[in-house]
N, CA and C atoms as a LAMMPS dump frame, in Angstrom:
ITEM: TIMESTEP
0
ITEM: NUMBER OF ATOMS
201
ITEM: BOX BOUNDS ff ff ff
-5.0000000000000000e+02 5.0000000000000000e+02
-5.0000000000000000e+02 5.0000000000000000e+02
-5.0000000000000000e+02 5.0000000000000000e+02
ITEM: ATOMS id mol type element x y z
1 1 1 N 0.838 -1.162 0
2 1 2 C 0 0 0
3 1 3 C 0.895 1.241 0
4 2 1 N 0.568 2.203 -0.822
5 2 2 C 1.303 3.463 -0.889
6 2 3 C 0.405 4.574 -0.372
7 3 1 N 0.965 5.403 0.488
8 3 2 C 0.22 6.541 1.032
9 3 3 C 0.891 7.81 0.537
10 4 1 N 0.126 8.708 -0.032
11 4 2 C 0.652 9.979 -0.493
12 4 3 C 0.453 11.025 0.61
13 5 1 N 1.512 11.713 0.954
14 5 2 C 1.455 12.74 1.997
15 5 3 C 1.667 14.115 1.388
16 6 1 N 1.226 15.11 2.091
17 6 2 C 1.362 16.495 1.647
18 6 3 C 2.844 16.872 1.575
19 7 1 N 3.353 17.26 0.402
20 7 2 C 4.772 17.611 0.267
21 7 3 C 5.205 18.746 1.199
22 8 1 N 4.328 19.694 1.466
23 8 2 C 4.686 20.794 2.373
24 8 3 C 4.955 20.28 3.781
25 9 1 N 4.157 19.306 4.22
26 9 2 C 4.361 18.721 5.555
27 9 3 C 5.662 17.921 5.595
28 10 1 N 5.928 17.161 4.53
29 10 2 C 7.162 16.378 4.48
30 10 3 C 8.393 17.273 4.506
31 11 1 N 8.31 18.424 3.862
32 11 2 C 9.442 19.349 3.815
33 11 3 C 9.732 19.943 5.198
34 12 1 N 8.747 19.954 6.072
35 12 2 C 8.925 20.518 7.417
36 12 3 C 9.56 19.53 8.395
37 13 1 N 9.499 18.252 8.088
38 13 2 C 10.032 17.226 8.982
39 13 3 C 11.504 16.987 8.681
40 14 1 N 12.361 17.242 9.673
41 14 2 C 13.803 17.134 9.464
42 14 3 C 14.43 16.056 10.336
43 15 1 N 15.493 15.462 9.798
44 15 2 C 16.27 14.479 10.555
45 15 3 C 17.265 15.208 11.453
46 16 1 N 17.961 14.441 12.268
47 16 2 C 18.993 15.025 13.124
48 16 3 C 20.158 15.567 12.308
49 17 1 N 20.24 15.181 11.018
50 17 2 C 21.307 15.659 10.137
51 17 3 C 20.864 16.847 9.292
52 18 1 N 19.626 17.312 9.476
53 18 2 C 19.134 18.47 8.759
54 18 3 C 18.459 18.168 7.43
55 19 1 N 18.401 16.888 7.03
56 19 2 C 17.693 16.528 5.806
57 19 3 C 16.197 16.526 6.094
58 20 1 N 15.404 16.921 5.098
59 20 2 C 13.969 16.829 5.337
60 20 3 C 13.404 15.588 4.662
61 21 1 N 12.252 15.149 5.149
62 21 2 C 11.673 13.898 4.689
63 21 3 C 11.275 13.962 3.212
64 22 1 N 10.935 15.125 2.724
65 22 2 C 10.602 15.264 1.3
66 22 3 C 11.824 14.954 0.437
67 23 1 N 12.973 15.538 0.786
68 23 2 C 14.204 15.275 0.03
69 23 3 C 14.581 13.8 0.099
70 24 1 N 14.482 13.222 1.287
71 24 2 C 14.825 11.816 1.449
72 24 3 C 13.904 10.92 0.631
73 25 1 N 12.616 11.223 0.638
74 25 2 C 11.668 10.377 -0.09
75 25 3 C 11.797 10.543 -1.597
76 26 1 N 12.387 11.641 -2.046
77 26 2 C 12.604 11.822 -3.479
78 26 3 C 13.816 11.04 -3.977
79 27 1 N 14.702 10.638 -3.071
80 27 2 C 15.885 9.878 -3.482
81 27 3 C 15.621 8.37 -3.472
82 28 1 N 14.824 7.896 -2.494
83 28 2 C 14.494 6.466 -2.352
84 28 3 C 13.113 6.355 -1.729
85 29 1 N 12.42 5.265 -1.984
86 29 2 C 11.222 5.003 -1.171
87 29 3 C 11.67 4.834 0.28
88 30 1 N 10.862 5.265 1.216
89 30 2 C 11.246 5.219 2.634
90 30 3 C 10.245 4.417 3.449
91 31 1 N 10.778 3.6 4.345
92 31 2 C 9.969 2.934 5.345
93 31 3 C 10.099 3.775 6.609
94 32 1 N 9.004 4.414 7.001
95 32 2 C 9.011 5.279 8.182
96 32 3 C 8.453 4.466 9.347
97 33 1 N 9.264 4.349 10.407
98 33 2 C 8.89 3.566 11.58
99 33 3 C 8.767 4.519 12.76
100 34 1 N 7.608 4.54 13.38
101 34 2 C 7.375 5.395 14.539
102 34 3 C 7.607 4.585 15.811
103 35 1 N 8.471 5.09 16.688
104 35 2 C 8.814 4.421 17.94
105 35 3 C 8.438 5.309 19.119
106 36 1 N 8.115 4.698 20.236
107 36 2 C 7.76 5.472 21.433
108 36 3 C 9.008 5.992 22.136
109 37 1 N 9.809 5.083 22.67
110 37 2 C 11.064 5.441 23.335
111 37 3 C 11.915 4.193 23.481
112 38 1 N 13.176 4.367 23.792
113 38 2 C 14.12 3.243 23.797
114 38 3 C 13.846 2.221 24.895
115 39 1 N 13.117 2.596 25.935
116 39 2 C 12.807 1.66 27.008
117 39 3 C 11.564 0.83 26.748
118 40 1 N 10.834 1.144 25.697
119 40 2 C 9.593 0.449 25.366
120 40 3 C 9.909 -0.95 24.819
121 41 1 N 9.304 -1.98 25.398
122 41 2 C 9.558 -3.359 24.972
123 41 3 C 9.194 -3.544 23.501
124 42 1 N 8.054 -3.021 23.088
125 42 2 C 7.639 -3.128 21.689
126 42 3 C 8.667 -2.481 20.773
127 43 1 N 9.141 -1.298 21.139
128 43 2 C 10.114 -0.578 20.309
129 43 3 C 11.432 -1.336 20.212
130 44 1 N 11.869 -1.91 21.311
131 44 2 C 13.117 -2.675 21.285
132 44 3 C 12.982 -3.905 20.406
133 45 1 N 11.82 -4.56 20.439
134 45 2 C 11.581 -5.703 19.566
135 45 3 C 11.553 -5.271 18.1
136 46 1 N 10.892 -4.141 17.836
137 46 2 C 10.816 -3.634 16.463
138 46 3 C 12.206 -3.293 15.941
139 47 1 N 13.026 -2.667 16.766
140 47 2 C 14.387 -2.332 16.351
141 47 3 C 15.228 -3.584 16.112
142 48 1 N 15.04 -4.602 16.948
143 48 2 C 15.77 -5.855 16.756
144 48 3 C 15.368 -6.503 15.429
145 49 1 N 14.073 -6.468 15.116
146 49 2 C 13.601 -7.015 13.838
147 49 3 C 14.176 -6.224 12.667
148 50 1 N 14.179 -4.903 12.774
149 50 2 C 14.733 -4.066 11.701
150 50 3 C 16.223 -4.327 11.522
151 51 1 N 16.92 -4.519 12.621
152 51 2 C 18.356 -4.799 12.539
153 51 3 C 18.608 -6.082 11.749
154 52 1 N 17.798 -7.111 12.013
155 52 2 C 17.942 -8.383 11.305
156 52 3 C 17.623 -8.242 9.815
157 53 1 N 16.664 -7.387 9.497
158 53 2 C 16.169 -7.288 8.125
159 53 3 C 16.703 -6.082 7.36
160 54 1 N 17.542 -5.291 7.987
161 54 2 C 18.005 -4.042 7.381
162 54 3 C 18.664 -4.24 6.02
163 55 1 N 19.585 -5.185 5.925
164 55 2 C 20.278 -5.409 4.648
165 55 3 C 19.301 -5.783 3.543
166 56 1 N 18.343 -6.641 3.873
167 56 2 C 17.353 -7.043 2.881
168 56 3 C 16.481 -5.86 2.467
169 57 1 N 16.047 -5.063 3.427
170 57 2 C 15.218 -3.889 3.136
171 57 3 C 15.97 -2.934 2.224
172 58 1 N 17.224 -2.64 2.595
173 58 2 C 18.019 -1.705 1.804
174 58 3 C 18.39 -2.285 0.44
175 59 1 N 18.548 -3.609 0.33
176 59 2 C 18.853 -4.225 -0.955
177 59 3 C 17.675 -4.118 -1.922
178 60 1 N 16.479 -3.929 -1.38
179 60 2 C 15.279 -3.735 -2.208
180 60 3 C 15.131 -2.273 -2.647
181 61 1 N 16.091 -1.427 -2.23
182 61 2 C 16.05 -0.018 -2.623
183 61 3 C 15.179 0.851 -1.725
184 62 1 N 14.999 0.418 -0.495
185 62 2 C 14.162 1.159 0.462
186 62 3 C 15.047 1.65 1.597
187 63 1 N 14.921 2.94 1.937
188 63 2 C 15.66 3.499 3.061
189 63 3 C 14.805 3.533 4.308
190 64 1 N 15.438 3.48 5.454
191 64 2 C 14.725 3.519 6.73
192 64 3 C 14.756 4.906 7.342
193 65 1 N 13.648 5.293 7.94
194 65 2 C 13.577 6.528 8.726
195 65 3 C 12.906 6.158 10.041
196 66 1 N 13.599 6.393 11.142
197 66 2 C 13.038 6.117 12.474
198 66 3 C 12.601 7.415 13.114
199 67 1 N 11.377 7.407 13.608
200 67 2 C 10.814 8.607 14.249
201 67 3 C 10.487 8.267 15.678
């Protein structure tokens, strides 16, 4: 499933490196993962799963964005 988001909103969302989500999404499709906090059991499990699957995800031409 593909969801189209408002480009103006994407341009306002920035990474810790100063890149905005619009620029990032124009270079590669992005898998955006929303996390609560590092102490959350669900979040730690999700990160462990992403770590295991990261190479495969990136080999498919998809970049990860963690929020």
